[in-house]
mmCIF file as Biopython writes it, N, C-alpha, C and O atoms, coordinates in Angstrom:
data_model
#
loop_
_atom_site.group_PDB
_atom_site.id
_atom_site.type_symbol
_atom_site.label_atom_id
_atom_site.label_alt_id
_atom_site.label_comp_id
_atom_site.label_asym_id
_atom_site.label_entity_id
_atom_site.label_seq_id
_atom_site.pdbx_PDB_ins_code
_atom_site.Cartn_x
_atom_site.Cartn_y
_atom_site.Cartn_z
_atom_site.occupancy
_atom_site.B_iso_or_equiv
_atom_site.auth_seq_id
_atom_site.auth_asym_id
_atom_site.pdbx_PDB_model_num
ATOM 1   N N  . PHE A ? 1  ? -78.430  -118.849 -153.859 1.0 0.0 1  A 1 
ATOM 2   C CA . PHE A ? 1  ? -78.437  -120.268 -153.628 1.0 0.0 1  A 1 
ATOM 3   C C  . PHE A ? 1  ? -79.288  -120.950 -154.685 1.0 0.0 1  A 1 
ATOM 4   O O  . PHE A ? 1  ? -80.273  -120.394 -155.169 1.0 0.0 1  A 1 
ATOM 5   N N  . ILE A ? 2  ? -78.892  -122.155 -155.029 1.0 0.0 2  A 1 
ATOM 6   C CA . ILE A ? 2  ? -79.676  -122.974 -155.953 1.0 0.0 2  A 1 
ATOM 7   C C  . ILE A ? 2  ? -80.097  -124.226 -155.203 1.0 0.0 2  A 1 
ATOM 8   O O  . ILE A ? 2  ? -79.262  -124.904 -154.605 1.0 0.0 2  A 1 
ATOM 9   N N  . LEU A ? 3  ? -81.394  -124.538 -155.233 1.0 0.0 3  A 1 
ATOM 10  C CA . LEU A ? 3  ? -81.924  -125.706 -154.556 1.0 0.0 3  A 1 
ATOM 11  C C  . LEU A ? 3  ? -82.678  -126.547 -155.567 1.0 0.0 3  A 1 
ATOM 12  O O  . LEU A ? 3  ? -83.695  -126.111 -156.106 1.0 0.0 3  A 1 
ATOM 13  N N  . ALA A ? 4  ? -82.192  -127.734 -155.825 1.0 0.0 4  A 1 
ATOM 14  C CA . ALA A ? 4  ? -82.868  -128.649 -156.755 1.0 0.0 4  A 1 
ATOM 15  C C  . ALA A ? 4  ? -83.732  -129.608 -155.951 1.0 0.0 4  A 1 
ATOM 16  O O  . ALA A ? 4  ? -83.246  -130.289 -155.048 1.0 0.0 4  A 1 
ATOM 17  N N  . ILE A ? 5  ? -85.011  -129.657 -156.282 1.0 0.0 5  A 1 
ATOM 18  C CA . ILE A ? 5  ? -85.934  -130.556 -155.598 1.0 0.0 5  A 1 
ATOM 19  C C  . ILE A ? 5  ? -86.328  -131.648 -156.579 1.0 0.0 5  A 1 
ATOM 20  O O  . ILE A ? 5  ? -86.915  -131.371 -157.625 1.0 0.0 5  A 1 
ATOM 21  N N  . ALA A ? 6  ? -86.004  -132.891 -156.240 1.0 0.0 6  A 1 
ATOM 22  C CA . ALA A ? 6  ? -86.313  -134.020 -157.112 1.0 0.0 6  A 1 
ATOM 23  C C  . ALA A ? 6  ? -87.288  -134.945 -156.400 1.0 0.0 6  A 1 
ATOM 24  O O  . ALA A ? 6  ? -86.878  -135.781 -155.593 1.0 0.0 6  A 1 
ATOM 25  N N  . GLY A ? 7  ? -88.548  -134.804 -156.687 1.0 0.0 7  A 1 
ATOM 26  C CA . GLY A ? 7  ? -89.554  -135.671 -156.079 1.0 0.0 7  A 1 
ATOM 27  C C  . GLY A ? 7  ? -90.039  -135.154 -154.740 1.0 0.0 7  A 1 
ATOM 28  O O  . GLY A ? 7  ? -89.935  -133.964 -154.440 1.0 0.0 7  A 1 
ATOM 29  N N  . ASN A ? 8  ? -90.569  -136.060 -153.944 1.0 0.0 8  A 1 
ATOM 30  C CA . ASN A ? 8  ? -91.138  -135.709 -152.641 1.0 0.0 8  A 1 
ATOM 31  C C  . ASN A ? 8  ? -90.078  -135.823 -151.559 1.0 0.0 8  A 1 
ATOM 32  O O  . ASN A ? 8  ? -90.067  -136.791 -150.799 1.0 0.0 8  A 1 
ATOM 33  N N  . ILE A ? 9  ? -89.201  -134.856 -151.486 1.0 0.0 9  A 1 
ATOM 34  C CA . ILE A ? 9  ? -88.145  -134.834 -150.486 1.0 0.0 9  A 1 
ATOM 35  C C  . ILE A ? 9  ? -88.558  -133.858 -149.386 1.0 0.0 9  A 1 
ATOM 36  O O  . ILE A ? 9  ? -88.917  -132.714 -149.667 1.0 0.0 9  A 1 
ATOM 37  N N  . MET A ? 10 ? -88.504  -134.317 -148.122 1.0 0.0 10 A 1 
ATOM 38  C CA . MET A ? 10 ? -88.810  -133.427 -147.019 1.0 0.0 10 A 1 
ATOM 39  C C  . MET A ? 10 ? -87.618  -132.491 -146.829 1.0 0.0 10 A 1 
ATOM 40  O O  . MET A ? 10 ? -86.521  -132.937 -146.493 1.0 0.0 10 A 1 
ATOM 41  N N  . ARG A ? 11 ? -87.835  -131.206 -147.043 1.0 0.0 11 A 1 
ATOM 42  C CA . ARG A ? 11 ? -86.729  -130.251 -146.999 1.0 0.0 11 A 1 
ATOM 43  C C  . ARG A ? 11 ? -86.308  -129.879 -145.590 1.0 0.0 11 A 1 
ATOM 44  O O  . ARG A ? 11 ? -85.126  -129.625 -145.358 1.0 0.0 11 A 1 
ATOM 45  N N  . MET A ? 12 ? -87.227  -129.838 -144.650 1.0 0.0 12 A 1 
ATOM 46  C CA . MET A ? 12 ? -86.890  -129.462 -143.285 1.0 0.0 12 A 1 
ATOM 47  C C  . MET A ? 12 ? -87.737  -130.314 -142.339 1.0 0.0 12 A 1 
ATOM 48  O O  . MET A ? 12 ? -88.939  -130.079 -142.219 1.0 0.0 12 A 1 
ATOM 49  N N  . PRO A ? 13 ? -87.145  -131.282 -141.676 1.0 0.0 13 A 1 
ATOM 50  C CA . PRO A ? 13 ? -87.913  -132.170 -140.796 1.0 0.0 13 A 1 
ATOM 51  C C  . PRO A ? 13 ? -88.655  -131.400 -139.709 1.0 0.0 13 A 1 
ATOM 52  O O  . PRO A ? 13 ? -88.103  -130.485 -139.098 1.0 0.0 13 A 1 
ATOM 53  N N  . GLY A ? 14 ? -89.897  -131.773 -139.476 1.0 0.0 14 A 1 
ATOM 54  C CA . GLY A ? 14 ? -90.685  -131.164 -138.411 1.0 0.0 14 A 1 
ATOM 55  C C  . GLY A ? 14 ? -91.525  -129.979 -138.840 1.0 0.0 14 A 1 
ATOM 56  O O  . GLY A ? 14 ? -92.401  -129.557 -138.085 1.0 0.0 14 A 1 
ATOM 57  N N  . LEU A ? 15 ? -91.297  -129.429 -140.016 1.0 0.0 15 A 1 
ATOM 58  C CA . LEU A ? 15 ? -92.086  -128.285 -140.467 1.0 0.0 15 A 1 
ATOM 59  C C  . LEU A ? 15 ? -93.295  -128.760 -141.266 1.0 0.0 15 A 1 
ATOM 60  O O  . LEU A ? 15 ? -93.208  -129.768 -141.967 1.0 0.0 15 A 1 
ATOM 61  N N  . PRO A ? 16 ? -94.431  -128.049 -141.172 1.0 0.0 16 A 1 
ATOM 62  C CA . PRO A ? 16 ? -95.607  -128.442 -141.945 1.0 0.0 16 A 1 
ATOM 63  C C  . PRO A ? 16 ? -95.412  -128.154 -143.427 1.0 0.0 16 A 1 
ATOM 64  O O  . PRO A ? 16 ? -94.543  -127.368 -143.807 1.0 0.0 16 A 1 
ATOM 65  N N  . LYS A ? 17 ? -96.230  -128.798 -144.267 1.0 0.0 17 A 1 
ATOM 66  C CA . LYS A ? 17 ? -96.135  -128.565 -145.709 1.0 0.0 17 A 1 
ATOM 67  C C  . LYS A ? 17 ? -96.586  -127.154 -146.069 1.0 0.0 17 A 1 
ATOM 68  O O  . LYS A ? 17 ? -96.090  -126.570 -147.032 1.0 0.0 17 A 1 
ATOM 69  N N  . GLU A ? 18 ? -97.524  -126.604 -145.299 1.0 0.0 18 A 1 
ATOM 70  C CA . GLU A ? 18 ? -98.044  -125.260 -145.560 1.0 0.0 18 A 1 
ATOM 71  C C  . GLU A ? 18 ? -97.601  -124.331 -144.431 1.0 0.0 18 A 1 
ATOM 72  O O  . GLU A ? 18 ? -97.937  -124.587 -143.275 1.0 0.0 18 A 1 
ATOM 73  N N  . PRO A ? 19 ? -96.863  -123.268 -144.724 1.0 0.0 19 A 1 
ATOM 74  C CA . PRO A ? 19 ? -96.401  -122.359 -143.675 1.0 0.0 19 A 1 
ATOM 75  C C  . PRO A ? 19 ? -97.569  -121.661 -142.966 1.0 0.0 19 A 1 
ATOM 76  O O  . PRO A ? 19 ? -98.554  -121.291 -143.606 1.0 0.0 19 A 1 
ATOM 77  N N  . GLN A ? 20 ? -97.458  -121.487 -141.667 1.0 0.0 20 A 1 
ATOM 78  C CA . GLN A ? 20 ? -98.504  -120.818 -140.901 1.0 0.0 20 A 1 
ATOM 79  C C  . GLN A ? 20 ? -98.621  -119.342 -141.268 1.0 0.0 20 A 1 
ATOM 80  O O  . GLN A ? 20 ? -99.648  -118.718 -141.003 1.0 0.0 20 A 1 
ATOM 81  N N  . ALA A ? 21 ? -97.586  -118.785 -141.872 1.0 0.0 21 A 1 
ATOM 82  C CA . ALA A ? 21 ? -97.621  -117.379 -142.281 1.0 0.0 21 A 1 
ATOM 83  C C  . ALA A ? 21 ? -98.703  -117.130 -143.326 1.0 0.0 21 A 1 
ATOM 84  O O  . ALA A ? 21 ? -99.144  -115.993 -143.493 1.0 0.0 21 A 1 
ATOM 85  N N  . GLN A ? 22 ? -99.137  -118.165 -144.029 1.0 0.0 22 A 1 
ATOM 86  C CA . GLN A ? 22 ? -100.198 -118.007 -145.028 1.0 0.0 22 A 1 
ATOM 87  C C  . GLN A ? 22 ? -101.545 -117.735 -144.377 1.0 0.0 22 A 1 
ATOM 88  O O  . GLN A ? 22 ? -102.469 -117.283 -145.053 1.0 0.0 22 A 1 
ATOM 89  N N  . HIS A ? 23 ? -101.680 -117.998 -143.073 1.0 0.0 23 A 1 
ATOM 90  C CA . HIS A ? 23 ? -102.950 -117.807 -142.374 1.0 0.0 23 A 1 
ATOM 91  C C  . HIS A ? 23 ? -103.009 -116.468 -141.644 1.0 0.0 23 A 1 
ATOM 92  O O  . HIS A ? 23 ? -104.036 -116.150 -141.046 1.0 0.0 23 A 1 
ATOM 93  N N  . ILE A ? 24 ? -101.945 -115.681 -141.676 1.0 0.0 24 A 1 
ATOM 94  C CA . ILE A ? 24 ? -101.917 -114.387 -140.993 1.0 0.0 24 A 1 
ATOM 95  C C  . ILE A ? 24 ? -102.429 -113.312 -141.945 1.0 0.0 24 A 1 
ATOM 96  O O  . ILE A ? 24 ? -102.037 -113.271 -143.110 1.0 0.0 24 A 1 
ATOM 97  N N  . ASP A ? 25 ? -103.303 -112.446 -141.449 1.0 0.0 25 A 1 
ATOM 98  C CA . ASP A ? 25 ? -103.891 -111.397 -142.285 1.0 0.0 25 A 1 
ATOM 99  C C  . ASP A ? 25 ? -104.205 -110.184 -141.412 1.0 0.0 25 A 1 
ATOM 100 O O  . ASP A ? 25 ? -104.170 -110.265 -140.184 1.0 0.0 25 A 1 
ATOM 101 N N  . ILE A ? 26 ? -104.508 -109.075 -142.050 1.0 0.0 26 A 1 
ATOM 102 C CA . ILE A ? 26 ? -104.934 -107.869 -141.346 1.0 0.0 26 A 1 
ATOM 103 C C  . ILE A ? 26 ? -106.360 -107.570 -141.770 1.0 0.0 26 A 1 
ATOM 104 O O  . ILE A ? 26 ? -106.638 -107.362 -142.952 1.0 0.0 26 A 1 
ATOM 105 N N  . VAL A ? 27 ? -107.273 -107.549 -140.784 1.0 0.0 27 A 1 
ATOM 106 C CA . VAL A ? 27 ? -108.679 -107.276 -141.046 1.0 0.0 27 A 1 
ATOM 107 C C  . VAL A ? 27 ? -109.073 -106.062 -140.220 1.0 0.0 27 A 1 
ATOM 108 O O  . VAL A ? 27 ? -108.995 -106.092 -138.992 1.0 0.0 27 A 1 
ATOM 109 N N  . LYS A ? 28 ? -109.493 -105.006 -140.881 1.0 0.0 28 A 1 
ATOM 110 C CA . LYS A ? 28 ? -109.911 -103.760 -140.226 1.0 0.0 28 A 1 
ATOM 111 C C  . LYS A ? 28 ? -108.851 -103.247 -139.257 1.0 0.0 28 A 1 
ATOM 112 O O  . LYS A ? 28 ? -109.174 -102.783 -138.163 1.0 0.0 28 A 1 
ATOM 113 N N  . GLY A ? 29 ? -107.590 -103.333 -139.659 1.0 0.0 29 A 1 
ATOM 114 C CA . GLY A ? 29 ? -106.493 -102.818 -138.854 1.0 0.0 29 A 1 
ATOM 115 C C  . GLY A ? 29 ? -106.027 -103.737 -137.741 1.0 0.0 29 A 1 
ATOM 116 O O  . GLY A ? 29 ? -105.138 -103.368 -136.973 1.0 0.0 29 A 1 
ATOM 117 N N  . LYS A ? 30 ? -106.610 -104.934 -137.636 1.0 0.0 30 A 1 
ATOM 118 C CA . LYS A ? 30 ? -106.207 -105.887 -136.599 1.0 0.0 30 A 1 
ATOM 119 C C  . LYS A ? 30 ? -105.581 -107.112 -137.250 1.0 0.0 30 A 1 
ATOM 120 O O  . LYS A ? 30 ? -106.030 -107.575 -138.299 1.0 0.0 30 A 1 
ATOM 121 N N  . ILE A ? 31 ? -104.538 -107.626 -136.610 1.0 0.0 31 A 1 
ATOM 122 C CA . ILE A ? 31 ? -103.858 -108.815 -137.118 1.0 0.0 31 A 1 
ATOM 123 C C  . ILE A ? 31 ? -104.621 -110.047 -136.645 1.0 0.0 31 A 1 
ATOM 124 O O  . ILE A ? 31 ? -104.884 -110.202 -135.452 1.0 0.0 31 A 1 
ATOM 125 N N  . VAL A ? 32 ? -104.976 -110.924 -137.587 1.0 0.0 32 A 1 
ATOM 126 C CA . VAL A ? 32 ? -105.686 -112.162 -137.251 1.0 0.0 32 A 1 
ATOM 127 C C  . VAL A ? 32 ? -104.869 -113.355 -137.729 1.0 0.0 32 A 1 
ATOM 128 O O  . VAL A ? 32 ? -104.065 -113.238 -138.653 1.0 0.0 32 A 1 
ATOM 129 N N  . GLY A ? 33 ? -105.079 -114.500 -137.094 1.0 0.0 33 A 1 
ATOM 130 C CA . GLY A ? 33 ? -104.414 -115.721 -137.506 1.0 0.0 33 A 1 
ATOM 131 C C  . GLY A ? 33 ? -103.143 -116.036 -136.752 1.0 0.0 33 A 1 
ATOM 132 O O  . GLY A ? 33 ? -102.379 -116.902 -137.177 1.0 0.0 33 A 1 
ATOM 133 N N  . LEU A ? 34 ? -102.892 -115.352 -135.634 1.0 0.0 34 A 1 
ATOM 134 C CA . LEU A ? 34 ? -101.681 -115.619 -134.861 1.0 0.0 34 A 1 
ATOM 135 C C  . LEU A ? 34 ? -101.905 -116.604 -133.725 1.0 0.0 34 A 1 
ATOM 136 O O  . LEU A ? 34 ? -100.948 -117.001 -133.059 1.0 0.0 34 A 1 
ATOM 137 N N  . ASN A ? 35 ? -103.146 -117.004 -133.490 1.0 0.0 35 A 1 
ATOM 138 C CA . ASN A ? 35 ? -103.399 -117.895 -132.354 1.0 0.0 35 A 1 
ATOM 139 C C  . ASN A ? 35 ? -103.394 -119.333 -132.730 1.0 0.0 35 A 1 
ATOM 140 O O  . ASN A ? 35 ? -103.593 -120.196 -131.875 1.0 0.0 35 A 1 
#
């Protein structure tokens, strides 16, 4: 797929600008950031 982004276009209404998956991590074998 090719997606052209021209300017500040909201690509998916209702979703945050920063995905929550960026806050999930594994620390000492435990998953943190899911709450």
